[in-house]
N, C-alpha and C positions, 0 to 999 in steps of 0.2 A: 298174594299171600292170603291165607284163610285164617280168620279170627273165630275161635270157638270157645265154649265154656266146658270145663272139665270138672266134675264134682270133686271137691276137696274133703268131703265128709259125708256120712249117711244123712238122709233127711232127718231133721230133728223135730220131734213132737214135744211141745212144751206144756207144763201143767196148766197154763192159762188158755190152752186150746189152740194156740198159734203153732205154725210150723215155720222152719227156716232151713236154709242150706247155704254153705259157702262153696263157691266155684272159683277155680283158677281161670283167668283169662289167658288163652293160649293163641299164639300165632304160629301156624305150622307145627303144633304140638309143643312149642317153646313157651313156658309160662312168662307172662309179661305183666301180671297184676292179679287182682282178686275182686270178686263181687259177692256181696252177702245179700241174699234175697229172703224175704220172710212174708208173713201175713200180718195184718194189723191187729194188735191186741184190743183196740177200742172199736174198730169198725167191722171186724169179723173176717171170716174166711173168704169172702168175696173180694176183698181188697188186699192186693199185694203191696209190698213196700220195698224199695231199694234201701237197705239199711246202710250199706257202705259200698263204694266203688272206688278202687284205687288202681291206677296204672303206673308202673315203674317209670322213673324219670327218663331213661333212654328211649322209651317207646311212647312218650307223650306227644301230643300234637300230630298224631298220625291217624286219628280216627278210631283208635282201639277202643276207647271208652264208649263211643257212639255205637259201635257194633256190639259191644258187650251189653249195653243197656237194651238194645233191640233183641238180643238173644234172651235176656232176662225176661222180656215181655212174653216170649214164646213159652218159657218155663212157667210163668204165671198163668198163661192161658191153659196149659196142661194141668195146673192145679185147680182149674175151674174158676179162676178169678175174673171179674168183669171190670175191675179198675186197678190201677197201679199208682202209687204215690212215692214221692221222694222228699225227704227233709233236707233242705239246703241251708247251711249257715249263711248269715247275711254277708259275710266277707268272701264267700266262695263264688266269685263272678264267673269263673270258667265252668263250674258245675251248673250254674244258673243258665248260662248260654247253651250248654250241652242239652239239658233237658228241655229248654225252650225250643231248640231246633227239632227235637223229637216230638213236639206237639203237646208237651205238658203245659198246663196253665196254672196260674196261682190260685190256690183254693183258700188258704188262710195263712196268717203269719203270727208268730209269737213276738211280743214286744215287752220291754222291760224299762224300768226307771230306777236309777240309784237314788235313794232318798237321803235327805238331810237329817239332822238330829232334832229339829224343831217341828212338831206336828202343825200342819197348816190350820188356820182358823176357818170356820165355815162363814159364809156371807151372813150379814144381819138378817134376822128373821128365819134362818134355817137352823134346824136341830135334828138330831138323830135319836132313835130309841130302838130297843131290841124288837124283833118281829114276834108277834104273838103266835100261839099254836094254831089258831084258826087261820091267820094270815099265811102261815107256813104251809098248811095243807092246801090252801087255795093256790099258793104260788107253785107248789110241787106239781099239782095237776096241770096248771097252765104251762109251766116250764118244760115238763116232760113232753107235752104235745108240741110246743114250739120248737124244741131242740130236735125232736124226731123229724119234724117236717123239714127242717133245714137239710138234713142228710137224705131224706127221701127225695127232695127236690134236686139233690146232687146226683141222683141215680142209684142209691142203695135200695135193696129190697125192703118193702114197707114192713112186712110182718117181722122180719129179723131185726130191722132197725128199731122198731118200737120195743121189742123184747130186750134189746141191748141197752137202750136208754133206761128202761126200768131196772135192769140188773145193775147198770152203772150207778144210778142214784142209790140203790139199796146197798151197794158196796161202799160208796163214798160216805153215805149218811146212815150208818147202822142204827144210830140213836136219834134219827130225825133231826129236829130243831136243836137238840141238845148234844149232838155229836161233838166230841172234843176237837178243838182246833178250827171249828167252823163258826163264823160270825154272820148272822143274818140280821140285817138292819132295815129299818124303815126311815126314810128321810121325810121330814115335815117342813113346810114353809108356812109361816103365819098360822100354825096350828092345823094345817091341812096336809094330809098325806100326798106326796108328789113323786115318790119313787122307792125302789128297793135295791139292796146291795147284798151280795154274797161274797165274802172274803174267806179264803182258806189260809190257815197258818200251819204249814207243814214243812218238815225237813229243813228248818232254819230259814225258810223263805215265806213270802206272802204272794198269793195269787188271786186275782179277781176272776171268779167263775161266772158271775152274773151281775150286771149293772143295767138298770133300766128305769127311765123316767116314766111315770104313768101317762097313758095316751093323752089324757085331757090337759096335761101340764108340760108337754114337750115344747121345745123351742124357747124356753125361758131361762136356760142356763142351769137347770137342775142336774143335767148329766155331768157337767163340770163339778158341781157341788158334791155329787155322789163320788166322783173320783177323788176329790179332796178328802172326803170322809174315809175312803179306802186307804189313802196315804196316811192319814192320821192314825187309823187303826193299826197299820203295819208298823209305823214308827213307835207307837205306844207298846207294841208287842216285841220290840227289839229286832224287827226284820229290816235289814238295810236295803233290800231290793223288792220291788213290787212288779209282778209279771201279769200278763193277760194275753188273750187270744182274740184276734179280729178276723172275720171272714172277708174275703175279697169282695169288693163291690159295696161295702158298708162305708161309703165316703164320709158321712157325718162323723161316725165313730173314729175313723182314721184321722180326720182333721183334728178332732178333739184330743186324741191321745198324743199326736205329734205336737200340738200346741202346748201340752203340759210337759213336754220333754221326754216322752217315751221313744225309745229307739228299737228298730227291728233287730231281732237276734237270730231268727230262723224263718225261712219261707217254706211252706208245704205246697209242693206242686203235684198235680194229679192229672191222670190221662185215662180215658175209657179204653178198654181192651175190646175192640170190635171183632 
């Protein structure tokens, strides 16, 4: 039996610059499921993403999904993509195994914590204050370079990546330090600056976009204090859930978040298209 993809719609070109298309998964021309393939709105045209893959129940566990995913890779190569990614919910063990078998590896994961009603207290000697304009400008320059380097090291084109990081910051922070819903804080301990925190309050949720202890003060528990500050800010803003993203291989951060009760909600797997 031959498993193929049959276009279910014309190629879609979206206002954000991405493209996508739905395909029927067919066995000897008989539809047995659907795959939705697109390009990444955040990483650009060079990165394809499997938005959805579904095989009908009677045809599951017969390798249909595996062949459909491989066929999708060929489509992505035809689009000029050099990488492909898939977002897999934490509970989707079958999908995780499928993509793992095809050579996808964990790139990053989203984590969340459901918060209580009482804001946590910061340790004695620790306090927080708003970031100053000068500190914000220094942070933005440093963070843009650091974040771009993460993606460049993961194989994305350097010039395009740097441009996208700049565009992303401009879009998310149109009013800079004073953008509505964005909280930029400096953590101090015994009167000395020890770290920074960026928390976004959007769409009824809270998300940590950046948390970092200053290099000279790492290994002293300030990362944990910064996360307690993030939880405090979220609770005070009436947000019951706090989310964050962590890249694979950042073991200290993963251990910290897990020790604080954060749970994985989604895994992002990626694969180079050679």
